[in-house]
ZABAGU-772679 format. One record per residue (C-alpha): residue number from 0; residue in one letter; x negated, z negated, y. Coordinates in Angstrom, 1 decimal, padded with zeros to 4 digits. Example, Ala and Ser with C-alpha at 12.3 -4.5 7.8 and 13.67 -1.06 7.14 Angstrom:
ATOM num residu     c1     c3     c2
ATOM   0      A -012.3 -007.8 -004.5
ATOM   1      S -013.7 -007.1 -001.1
This chain:
ATOM num residu     c1     c3     c2
ATOM   0      M -002.6 -018.7 -023.3
ATOM   1      T -001.0 -021.5 -021.4
ATOM   2      P -003.0 -021.1 -018.2
ATOM   3      H -002.4 -017.4 -018.1
ATOM   4      T  001.4 -017.2 -018.8
ATOM   5      K  004.6 -018.6 -017.4
ATOM   6      I  005.5 -020.0 -020.8
ATOM   7      A  003.5 -020.2 -024.0
ATOM   8      V  005.1 -021.7 -027.1
ATOM   9      R  004.7 -021.8 -030.9
ATOM  10      P  007.8 -022.4 -033.0
ATOM  11      S  007.6 -025.2 -035.5
ATOM  12      S  009.9 -023.4 -038.0
ATOM  13      F  012.0 -020.3 -038.5
ATOM  14      A  015.1 -022.2 -037.5
ATOM  15      T  013.8 -022.8 -034.0
ATOM  16      L  012.9 -019.2 -033.4
ATOM  17      P  016.1 -017.9 -031.9
ATOM  18      S  016.3 -020.5 -029.1
ATOM  19      I  012.6 -020.3 -028.4
ATOM  20      I  012.6 -016.5 -028.0
ATOM  21      A  015.7 -016.7 -025.8
ATOM  22      N  014.0 -019.3 -023.7
ATOM  23      A  010.9 -017.2 -023.4
ATOM  24      Y  012.9 -014.3 -022.1
ATOM  25      R  014.8 -016.5 -019.7
ATOM  26      T  011.7 -018.1 -018.3
ATOM  27      S  009.9 -014.8 -018.0
ATOM  28      F  012.7 -013.0 -016.1
ATOM  29      Y  014.2 -015.9 -014.0
ATOM  30      G  012.6 -016.8 -010.6
ATOM  31      H  009.2 -015.2 -010.1
ATOM  32      P  008.6 -012.8 -013.0
ATOM  33      G  005.9 -013.8 -015.4
ATOM  34      T  004.6 -013.4 -018.9
ATOM  35      G  006.2 -015.2 -021.8
ATOM  36      F  004.1 -015.7 -024.9
ATOM  37      V  005.5 -016.7 -028.3
ATOM  38      D  002.9 -017.3 -031.0
ATOM  39      L  004.2 -016.5 -034.5
ATOM  40      P  002.1 -018.2 -037.2
ATOM  41      A  001.6 -016.4 -040.4
ATOM  42      D  003.5 -018.9 -042.5
ATOM  43      I  006.7 -018.3 -040.4
ATOM  44      I  006.2 -014.6 -040.6
ATOM  45      N  005.9 -014.7 -044.4
ATOM  46      E  008.6 -017.4 -044.9
ATOM  47      P  011.5 -016.1 -047.0
ATOM  48      V  014.8 -015.8 -045.1
ATOM  49      S  017.8 -017.3 -046.8
ATOM  50      G  021.4 -016.3 -046.2
ATOM  51      D  022.0 -019.3 -043.9
ATOM  52      D  018.9 -018.4 -041.9
ATOM  53      A  020.0 -014.8 -041.5
ATOM  54      A  023.4 -016.1 -040.2
ATOM  55      D  021.5 -018.2 -037.6
ATOM  56      L  019.9 -015.1 -036.2
ATOM  57      E  023.4 -013.7 -035.4
ATOM  58      A  023.9 -016.8 -033.2
ATOM  59      T  020.8 -016.1 -031.1
ATOM  60      P  021.5 -017.3 -027.5
ATOM  61      K  022.1 -014.5 -025.0
ATOM  62      V  020.0 -014.2 -021.9
ATOM  63      C  022.1 -013.1 -018.9
ATOM  64      I  020.9 -011.1 -015.9
ATOM  65      P  019.1 -013.6 -013.5
ATOM  66      P  021.3 -014.8 -010.6
ATOM  67      K  020.3 -013.5 -007.2
ATOM  68      G  020.6 -015.1 -003.8
ATOM  69      G  019.9 -014.3 -000.1
ATOM  70      A  018.1 -016.0  002.7
ATOM  71      D  019.3 -018.6  005.1
ATOM  72      S  021.5 -016.8  007.7
ATOM  73      A  020.1 -018.7  010.7
ATOM  74      R  016.5 -017.8  009.7
ATOM  75      V  017.5 -014.2  009.1
ATOM  76      Q  018.8 -014.0  012.7
ATOM  77      R  015.5 -015.5  014.0
ATOM  78      I  013.5 -012.9  012.0
ATOM  79      V  015.7 -010.1  013.3
ATOM  80      A  015.0 -011.1  016.9
ATOM  81      L  011.3 -011.1  016.1
ATOM  82      I  011.5 -007.6  014.6
ATOM  83      K  013.4 -006.3  017.7
ATOM  84      S  010.8 -007.8  020.0
ATOM  85      A  007.9 -006.0  018.2
ATOM  86      K  005.9 -003.3  020.0
ATOM  87      A  004.0 -002.3  016.8
ATOM  88      P  006.2 -003.3  013.8
ATOM  89      L  005.1 -002.5  010.2
ATOM  90      V  006.9 -002.9  006.8
ATOM  91      L  004.8 -003.5  003.7
ATOM  92      I  006.5 -002.5  000.5
ATOM  93      G  005.0 -004.0 -002.7
ATOM  94      K  005.5 -003.8 -006.4
ATOM  95      G  008.0 -006.7 -006.2
ATOM  96      A  010.4 -004.4 -004.4
ATOM  97      A  010.0 -001.9 -007.2
ATOM  98      Y  010.4 -004.5 -009.9
ATOM  99      A  013.6 -005.8 -008.2
ATOM 100      R  015.0 -002.2 -008.0
ATOM 101      A  015.6 -002.6 -004.3
ATOM 102      E  014.9  001.0 -003.4
ATOM 103      I  018.4  001.8 -002.2
ATOM 104      P  018.7 -001.0  000.4
ATOM 105      I  015.0 -000.6  001.5
ATOM 106      R  015.4  003.2  002.0
ATOM 107      S  018.5  002.5  004.0
ATOM 108      L  016.7  000.0  006.2
ATOM 109      I  013.8  002.4  006.9
ATOM 110      D  016.1  005.3  007.6
ATOM 111      S  018.3  003.3  010.0
ATOM 112      T  015.6  001.4  011.9
ATOM 113      R  012.9  004.0  011.9
ATOM 114      L  010.3  001.3  011.2
ATOM 115      P  006.9  002.5  010.0
ATOM 116      F  006.1  001.5  006.4
ATOM 117      L  003.1  001.2  004.2
ATOM 118      P  003.5  000.9  000.4
ATOM 119      S  001.1 -001.0 -001.9
ATOM 120      P -000.3  001.1 -004.8
ATOM 121      M  002.5  000.0 -007.1
ATOM 122      G  005.1 -000.1 -004.3
ATOM 123      K  004.8  003.7 -003.9
ATOM 124      G  008.0  005.6 -004.3
ATOM 125      V  010.4  002.7 -003.4
ATOM 126      V  010.6  004.9 -000.2
ATOM 127      P  009.4  008.4 -000.9
ATOM 128      D  005.8  009.1  000.1
ATOM 129      S  007.1  012.2  001.9
ATOM 130      H  009.2  010.1  004.3
ATOM 131      P  008.1  010.7  008.0
ATOM 132      Q  007.8  006.9  008.6
ATOM 133      N  005.1  006.6  005.9
ATOM 134      V  001.8  005.6  007.5
ATOM 135      S -000.4  005.5  004.4
ATOM 136      S -002.7  008.2  005.9
ATOM 137      A -003.1  006.1  009.0
ATOM 138      R -003.5  002.8  007.2
ATOM 139      S -006.5  001.5  009.2
ATOM 140      A -004.8  002.2  012.5
ATOM 141      A -001.6  000.6  011.4
ATOM 142      L -003.2 -002.6  010.3
ATOM 143      K -005.3 -002.9  013.4
ATOM 144      M -002.3 -002.5  015.8
ATOM 145      A  000.6 -004.1  013.9
ATOM 146      D  002.0 -007.1  015.7
ATOM 147      V  005.0 -007.9  013.5
ATOM 148      V  004.7 -007.2  009.7
ATOM 149      L  007.7 -007.4  007.4
ATOM 150      I  006.5 -008.0  003.8
ATOM 151      L  008.9 -006.9  001.1
ATOM 152      G  007.9 -007.9 -002.4
ATOM 153      A  004.1 -007.8 -001.7
ATOM 154      R  001.3 -010.3 -001.4
ATOM 155      L -001.3 -010.6  001.3
ATOM 156      N -004.1 -010.4 -001.3
ATOM 157      W -007.2 -008.2 -001.5
ATOM 158      I -005.1 -005.0 -001.5
ATOM 159      F -004.0 -005.9  002.0
ATOM 160      H -007.2 -007.6  003.1
ATOM 161      Y -005.5 -011.1  003.0
ATOM 162      G -003.9 -010.3  006.4
ATOM 163      E -007.1 -011.2  008.2
ATOM 164      P -009.1 -009.6  010.9
ATOM 165      P -011.1 -007.4  011.5
ATOM 166      K -008.9 -005.2  009.2
ATOM 167      W -005.7 -006.7  010.8
ATOM 168      N -004.6 -007.4  014.3
ATOM 169      P -005.6 -011.1  014.8
ATOM 170      A -002.3 -011.6  016.6
ATOM 171      A -000.1 -010.2  013.9
ATOM 172      K  002.9 -012.2  012.7
ATOM 173      F  003.7 -011.9  009.0
ATOM 174      I  007.3 -012.2  007.7
ATOM 175      Q  007.3 -012.8  004.0
ATOM 176      V  010.3 -011.9  001.8
ATOM 177      D  009.9 -013.4 -001.7
ATOM 178      I  011.9 -014.9 -004.5
ATOM 179      V  009.5 -017.9 -004.9
ATOM 180      S  008.9 -020.5 -002.2
ATOM 181      E  005.4 -021.2 -003.5
ATOM 182      E  004.3 -017.8 -002.3
ATOM 183      M  005.2 -018.6  001.3
ATOM 184      G  002.4 -019.1  003.8
ATOM 185      R -000.4 -017.8  001.6
ATOM 186      N -003.5 -016.5  003.3
ATOM 187      A -002.7 -015.3  006.9
ATOM 188      A  001.1 -015.7  006.5
ATOM 189      D  003.2 -018.3  008.2
ATOM 190      A  005.8 -020.1  006.0
ATOM 191      E  007.9 -020.7  009.1
ATOM 192      L  008.6 -016.9  009.2
ATOM 193      S  009.4 -016.6  005.5
ATOM 194      L  012.7 -015.5  004.0
ATOM 195      L  013.4 -016.9  000.6
ATOM 196      G  015.6 -014.8 -001.6
ATOM 197      D  015.9 -011.6 -003.7
ATOM 198      V  014.3 -008.8 -001.8
ATOM 199      G  017.3 -006.4 -002.3
ATOM 200      I  019.8 -008.9 -001.0
ATOM 201      V  017.6 -010.1  001.9
ATOM 202      V  017.0 -006.5  003.0
ATOM 203      Q  020.8 -006.0  003.1
ATOM 204      Q  021.1 -009.1  005.3
ATOM 205      L  018.5 -007.7  007.7
ATOM 206      S  020.1 -004.3  007.8
ATOM 207      A  023.5 -005.8  008.7
ATOM 208      H  021.9 -007.7  011.6
ATOM 209      L  019.8 -004.7  012.7
ATOM 210      A  022.8 -002.3  012.7
ATOM 211      N  022.9  000.1  015.6
ATOM 212      W  019.2 -000.8  016.4
ATOM 213      S  016.2  001.3  015.8
ATOM 214      Y  012.5  001.1  016.8
ATOM 215      D  011.7  002.9  020.0
ATOM 216      P  008.2  004.4  019.7
ATOM 217      S  007.9  005.0  023.4
ATOM 218      I  007.5  001.3  024.2
ATOM 219      S  003.8  001.4  023.2
ATOM 220      D  001.1  003.8  022.1
ATOM 221      Y  001.4  002.5  018.5
ATOM 222      T  003.1  005.6  017.1
ATOM 223      S  001.0  008.1  019.0
ATOM 224      V -002.3  006.4  017.8
ATOM 225      M -001.1  006.5  014.2
ATOM 226      Q  000.0  010.1  014.4
ATOM 227      A -003.4  011.0  015.7
ATOM 228      A -005.1  009.0  012.9
ATOM 229      K -002.8  010.7  010.3
ATOM 230      K -003.7  014.2  011.5
ATOM 231      K -007.4  013.3  011.6
ATOM 232      N -007.5  011.7  008.1
ATOM 233      E -005.3  014.4  006.5
ATOM 234      L -007.7  017.1  007.9
ATOM 235      I -010.7  015.3  006.5
ATOM 236      A -008.9  015.0  003.1
ATOM 237      A -008.0  018.7  003.2
ATOM 238      R -011.6  019.7  003.9
ATOM 239      A -012.9  017.4  001.1
ATOM 240      A -010.4  019.0 -001.4
ATOM 241      I -011.8  022.5 -000.9
ATOM 242      D -015.4  021.5 -001.4
ATOM 243      P -016.8  024.4 -003.5
ATOM 244      L -020.0  022.6 -004.7
ATOM 245      L -020.7  021.6 -008.3
ATOM 246      P -020.7  019.1 -009.7
ATOM 247      M -017.2  018.4 -008.3
ATOM 248      T -016.4  015.5 -006.1
ATOM 249      Y -013.6  012.9 -006.6
ATOM 250      A -011.5  014.7 -003.8
ATOM 251      K -011.9  018.1 -005.4
ATOM 252      V -011.1  016.8 -008.9
ATOM 253      F -008.0  015.0 -007.8
ATOM 254      D -006.7  017.9 -005.7
ATOM 255      V -007.0  020.3 -008.7
ATOM 256      I -005.3  017.8 -011.0
ATOM 257      K -002.5  017.2 -008.5
ATOM 258      T -001.9  020.9 -007.8
ATOM 259      A -001.8  021.7 -011.5
ATOM 260      L  000.5  018.8 -012.4
ATOM 261      H  002.9  019.6 -009.5
ATOM 262      S  003.1  023.2 -010.7
ATOM 263      V  004.6  022.0 -014.0
ATOM 264      S  006.4  018.8 -012.8
ATOM 265      P  007.2  018.6 -009.0
ATOM 266      P  007.2  015.1 -007.5
ATOM 267      S  010.9  015.4 -006.6
ATOM 268      E  011.7  015.3 -010.3
ATOM 269      G  009.8  012.1 -011.0
ATOM 270      G  008.6  013.3 -014.3
ATOM 271      I  005.2  011.8 -014.3
ATOM 272      C  004.1  008.1 -014.5
ATOM 273      Y  000.5  007.6 -013.3
ATOM 274      I -001.9  004.9 -014.5
ATOM 275      A -005.1  004.5 -012.6
ATOM 276      E -008.1  002.3 -013.4
ATOM 277      G -011.6  002.1 -012.2
ATOM 278      A -013.5  001.6 -009.0
ATOM 279      N -013.6  004.7 -006.8
ATOM 280      T -011.3  006.5 -009.4
ATOM 281      M -008.5  004.0 -008.8
ATOM 282      D -009.1  003.5 -005.0
ATOM 283      I -009.3  007.2 -004.1
ATOM 284      S -006.5  008.4 -006.3
ATOM 285      R -004.0  006.0 -004.6
ATOM 286      S -003.8  008.3 -001.6
ATOM 287      I -003.9  011.6 -003.5
ATOM 288      F -000.9  011.6 -005.8
ATOM 289      P  002.4  011.3 -004.0
ATOM 290      L  005.5  009.6 -005.5
ATOM 291      E  009.1  010.2 -004.6
ATOM 292      H  010.5  007.7 -007.0
ATOM 293      P  009.7  004.0 -007.7
ATOM 294      R  008.1  002.5 -010.8
ATOM 295      L  005.9  005.5 -011.6
ATOM 296      R  002.4  004.0 -010.9
ATOM 297      L  000.4  001.2 -012.4
ATOM 298      D -003.1  000.2 -011.5
ATOM 299      A -005.3 -002.9 -011.8
ATOM 300      G -003.0 -004.9 -009.6
ATOM 301      T -003.2 -008.4 -008.2
ATOM 302      Y -006.2 -009.6 -010.2
ATOM 303      A -008.1 -006.3 -010.3
ATOM 304      T -008.3 -006.6 -014.1
ATOM 305      M -010.4 -004.0 -015.9
ATOM 306      G -009.4 -002.8 -019.4
ATOM 307      V -005.7 -002.5 -018.7
ATOM 308      G -005.5  001.2 -018.1
ATOM 309      L -004.9  002.5 -021.6
ATOM 310      P -002.7 -000.5 -022.7
ATOM 311      Y -000.6  000.1 -019.5
ATOM 312      A -000.3  003.8 -020.5
ATOM 313      I  000.9  002.8 -023.9
ATOM 314      A  003.5  000.4 -022.4
ATOM 315      A  004.7  003.0 -019.9
ATOM 316      W  005.1  005.5 -022.6
ATOM 317      E  007.1  003.1 -024.7
ATOM 318      A  009.2  002.0 -021.7
ATOM 319      Y  010.1  005.6 -020.8
ATOM 320      N  009.9  007.5 -024.0
ATOM 321      G  010.3  004.9 -026.8
ATOM 322      S  012.7  005.0 -029.7
ATOM 323      R  015.2  002.8 -028.0
ATOM 324      P  017.3  004.8 -025.5
ATOM 325      Q  017.2  003.6 -021.9
ATOM 326      P  020.8  003.1 -020.6
ATOM 327      S  019.8  004.1 -017.1
ATOM 328      L  017.6  007.0 -018.2
ATOM 329      A  019.1  010.4 -019.0
ATOM 330      P  017.7  012.0 -022.2
ATOM 331      S  016.3  014.8 -020.2
ATOM 332      K  014.3  012.5 -017.9
ATOM 333      R  011.5  011.9 -020.3
ATOM 334      K  008.2  011.1 -018.5
ATOM 335      K  004.7  012.3 -019.0
ATOM 336      V  002.2  009.4 -018.8
ATOM 337      V -001.0  010.4 -017.1
ATOM 338      A -003.9  007.9 -017.1
ATOM 339      I -006.7  008.5 -014.6
ATOM 340      E -009.7  006.5 -015.8
ATOM 341      G -013.2  006.0 -014.5
ATOM 342      D -015.8  006.3 -017.2
ATOM 343      S -016.7  002.6 -017.0
ATOM 344      A -013.0  001.7 -017.1
ATOM 345      F -012.3  003.9 -020.1
ATOM 346      G -015.0  002.1 -022.0
ATOM 347      F -013.1 -001.2 -021.9
ATOM 348      S -010.2  000.0 -024.1
ATOM 349      G -011.1  003.5 -025.2
ATOM 350      M -010.1  002.9 -028.8
ATOM 351      E -006.5  002.5 -027.8
ATOM 352      V -006.4  006.3 -028.1
ATOM 353      E -006.2  005.7 -031.8
ATOM 354      T -003.0  003.7 -031.2
ATOM 355      M -001.6  006.5 -029.1
ATOM 356      A -002.3  009.0 -031.9
ATOM 357      R -000.9  006.8 -034.6
ATOM 358      M  002.3  006.2 -032.7
ATOM 359      G  002.8  009.8 -031.6
ATOM 360      M  002.3  009.2 -027.9
ATOM 361      D  001.5  012.4 -025.9
ATOM 362      I -000.5  010.6 -023.2
ATOM 363      L -002.7  012.7 -020.9
ATOM 364      I -006.0  010.9 -020.1
ATOM 365      F -008.5  012.0 -017.5
ATOM 366      V -012.0  010.4 -017.7
ATOM 367      I -013.7  010.9 -014.3
ATOM 368      N -017.3  010.9 -015.5
ATOM 369      N -020.1  010.2 -013.0
ATOM 370      G -022.3  008.4 -015.5
ATOM 371      G -022.1  005.0 -014.0
ATOM 372      I -020.2  002.1 -012.5
ATOM 373      Y -019.2  003.2 -009.0
ATOM 374      F -022.0  005.8 -009.1
ATOM 375      G -024.5  007.3 -011.5
ATOM 376      D -028.2  006.9 -011.6
ATOM 377      S -029.5  010.4 -012.2
ATOM 378      K -028.8  014.0 -011.1
ATOM 379      S -030.2  015.7 -014.2
ATOM 380      K -030.6  015.2 -017.9
ATOM 381      E -034.4  015.2 -017.5
ATOM 382      D -034.3  012.5 -014.9
ATOM 383      W -032.0  010.3 -017.0
ATOM 384      D -034.2  010.8 -020.1
ATOM 385      A -037.4  009.8 -018.2
ATOM 386      K -035.7  006.7 -016.8
ATOM 387      Q -034.4  005.7 -020.2
ATOM 388      K -037.9  006.0 -021.7
ATOM 389      R -039.2  003.6 -018.9
ATOM 390      T -036.4  001.2 -019.6
ATOM 391      M -037.2  001.1 -023.4
ATOM 392      A -040.8  000.5 -022.5
ATOM 393      G -039.8 -002.6 -020.4
ATOM 394      E -040.5 -000.8 -017.1
ATOM 395      A -038.2 -000.1 -014.1
ATOM 396      G -036.0  002.7 -015.3
ATOM 397      L -032.2  003.0 -015.5
ATOM 398      R -030.5  000.7 -013.1
ATOM 399      S -027.9 -001.9 -014.0
ATOM 400      W -024.9  000.3 -013.1
ATOM 401      A -026.0  003.3 -015.2
ATOM 402      L -024.1  004.7 -018.2
ATOM 403      G -025.1  007.3 -020.7
ATOM 404      W -025.7  010.9 -019.5
ATOM 405      E -022.5  013.0 -019.7
ATOM 406      V -021.0  010.9 -022.6
ATOM 407      K -018.6  013.1 -024.7
ATOM 408      Y -015.6  010.8 -024.3
ATOM 409      E -013.2  013.6 -025.3
ATOM 410      K -014.5  013.3 -028.9
ATOM 411      I -012.5  010.1 -029.3
ATOM 412      A -009.3  012.0 -029.0
ATOM 413      E -010.4  014.7 -031.4
ATOM 414      A -011.5  012.1 -033.9
ATOM 415      C -008.0  010.5 -033.8
ATOM 416      G -006.1  013.8 -034.1
ATOM 417      G -005.6  014.5 -030.4
ATOM 418      M -007.1  017.1 -028.1
ATOM 419      G -010.3  016.9 -026.1
ATOM 420      F -011.7  018.9 -023.1
ATOM 421      F -015.2  018.7 -021.6
ATOM 422      L -015.5  020.5 -018.3
ATOM 423      R -017.4  021.0 -015.1
ATOM 424      T -015.5  023.5 -013.0
ATOM 425      P -012.1  023.6 -011.1
ATOM 426      E -010.9  026.5 -013.2
ATOM 427      E -011.6  024.7 -016.4
ATOM 428      L -009.9  021.6 -015.1
ATOM 429      E -006.8  023.4 -014.0
ATOM 430      K -006.4  025.0 -017.5
ATOM 431      A -007.1  021.7 -019.2
ATOM 432      T -004.5  019.8 -017.1
ATOM 433      V -001.7  022.2 -017.9
ATOM 434      A -002.6  022.3 -021.5
ATOM 435      G -002.8  018.5 -021.6
ATOM 436      F  000.5  018.2 -019.9
ATOM 437      N  002.2  020.4 -022.5
ATOM 438      A  000.4  018.9 -025.5
ATOM 439      T  002.3  016.7 -028.0
ATOM 440      V -000.7  014.6 -028.9
ATOM 441      P -003.0  012.3 -026.9
ATOM 442      V -005.4  014.3 -024.7
ATOM 443      I -008.7  013.3 -023.1
ATOM 444      V -010.0  015.5 -020.3
ATOM 445      N -013.6  014.6 -019.6
ATOM 446      V -014.4  015.7 -016.1
ATOM 447      I -018.0  015.7 -015.0
ATOM 448      I -018.4  014.9 -011.3
ATOM 449      E -021.3  014.3 -008.9
ATOM 450      S -023.2  011.1 -009.8
ATOM 451      G -023.3  009.7 -006.3
ATOM 452      K -026.8  008.6 -007.0
ATOM 453      V -028.2  005.8 -004.8
ATOM 454      E -031.9  006.0 -004.2
ATOM 455      K -032.5  002.5 -002.7
ATOM 456      P -032.2 -000.7 -004.7
ATOM 457      V -029.0 -002.5 -003.8
ATOM 458      S -027.0 -005.6 -004.6
ATOM 459      L -023.5 -004.6 -005.5
ATOM 460      L -020.5 -006.9 -005.7
ATOM 461      C -017.7 -005.0 -007.4
ATOM 462      A -015.0 -006.9 -005.5
ATOM 463      G -012.7 -007.1 -008.4
ATOM 464      N -012.8 -003.5 -009.5
ATOM 465      C -015.6 -004.1 -012.0
ATOM 466      S -014.5 -007.3 -013.6
ATOM 467      N -015.9 -009.4 -010.7
ATOM 468      I -019.5 -008.9 -012.0
ATOM 469      L -022.3 -009.4 -009.5
ATOM 470      M -024.9 -006.8 -010.3
ATOM 471      V -028.4 -007.0 -008.8
ATOM 472      D -030.5 -004.0 -009.3
ATOM 473      R -033.9 -005.5 -008.6
ATOM 474      V -035.5 -008.7 -007.4
ATOM 475      S -038.3 -008.4 -004.9
ATOM 476      D -040.4 -010.8 -002.8
ATOM 477      G -039.1 -013.7 -004.8
ATOM 478      K -035.6 -013.4 -003.3
């Protein structure tokens, strides 16, 4: 575990356990947040505890809240001057800002300066998605035009195209705000423009120097171009959402789910925590489900790791609804955890549904079932059967991305004592969504959508969303 964690230790005896666990917490939370791993051998777990040992537990070292600091004041003034000079400024808000609970100072900064902002998938809700300065629906236009980019708790990784052209303006200057100096200057960023410090404190410093200043959209066509792009993209999305054809599309399915969930839990209440995992399932859903509050969305994240969806759902349920009361969470603010899974993604950890059922977790799971990875391979049961027969005979049949035909994933929930729905129509989906939201047991809603069948052989690189597997459908001409 050492290469994958911030600290990985194994206690040599029971007596060392208190200090080791305290140090694991301290290392995990201080500086750049990271995973702490403590390996508990069976002999220590089974070792009888004497009275003296029990007394030692009472003396377990306390782990205080990590100290926080701000950025160098001279550098802050330099950055403020750069922001004021920008003709096309953009603020990127990442999950680090949500983790740091910096939503109050960041919202104040956006409100006072009128700077356009773009949240990362897990940075959504730090500033409400409904905020007029949110340019998520004009993302491509914003990236291509931005000349000064303030990065608050985010990375210039694959989610933001590494800050590189052609997605980004090649002349863009990136200002990184991060708590760890090693992050400065990564990819297209410039360490000379970095601000080292806690994002909440640094944002307050910036706000103090930007007092009585706000971005003037009339100095360039930046805002007008983004507004035009927003209207165009929102119109396209609205048209896609009303597509009447069956099988349903991603856009139609997500629109029905969103409308049904909002009818029982409006976004302003912050009563739903979304988990998203898969290829198109995760990517498309990011722009569909709005958040008005932070820390209500988890997806594959920095490393695009598959198999995390259902474990994330379990962790989110425990964090928000677990047996230990949350001091900052009113009893009435219990959250429904909704996991939106691709059929391939669900397969990585589907048996975690048993854990949910055993622990009494009322998690609502949608499996978006197109019979394949990214897309299916057949548009009918007869076509799939014929291809499977050819495959079993050693001939060219089912392609490498194909999954089973309309697999009944909902049966896993039923087998574990939960509820399952198998459906094809918007009406069925709406009813199942409301029923699943109100259920007190784990629920799997298995939604059949169009396969997205591809007729020509292709080479497909999953780009992280499919466990970084290079899948080649067919080799021809010796290539």
